[in-house]
N, C-alpha and C positions, 0 to 999 in steps of 0.2 A: 369329466371335469372340465368348465368352460373358466377362462382368465377372464379375468376383468382390465379392459384396453379405459387409459385415461383419455376422456374427451378434451381436456385443455391444451391449448395451444402450447408450446415451447416460447419464452421470450425471445422477442431479436434482439441478439446480441450486438449485431453490427448497425444499428441505427442508436446512434447516443447524443446528445446534447455537446459541444466542445467546454473546455475547461475553462472558465471563464479566465482572463489575461491576468486580472490579479491573484486568483489562486495561482495561476501555471508560474507567475513572478515567485509568488514565497516558497512554492516546492522547489523551483530550481536553486531557490536562496539556501535552501534548507540541504539540498542535496549537495552542493557545492561546499558548504561550511562544514559539514560534519554534524548539526545542532541537531540534526532527528534524532541519533543514537544517540545523545548524550542522555536523555534521562533514562534512556530505560536500557543503559547499558548499568552489571553489575559493576560498583565500584572500586576504580582502579584499573579496570578491564586494559584501561584507554592506552596504560603504561607499559602494558605489556605484561608476559605469564611470571619474569620474575619480581615486577611490581617496580621497577625502576622508571 
């Protein structure tokens, strides 16, 4: 029984465009402020396990 080999080349994951400066600045701001997690965290979890 013969196996089929893929003839498609794998994508080049090493050559990528740089992140634009404005986008990078916004990413850095979100990471430093904690706003990145504010909208996805369950209600009240930022206050700790006891809810204080």
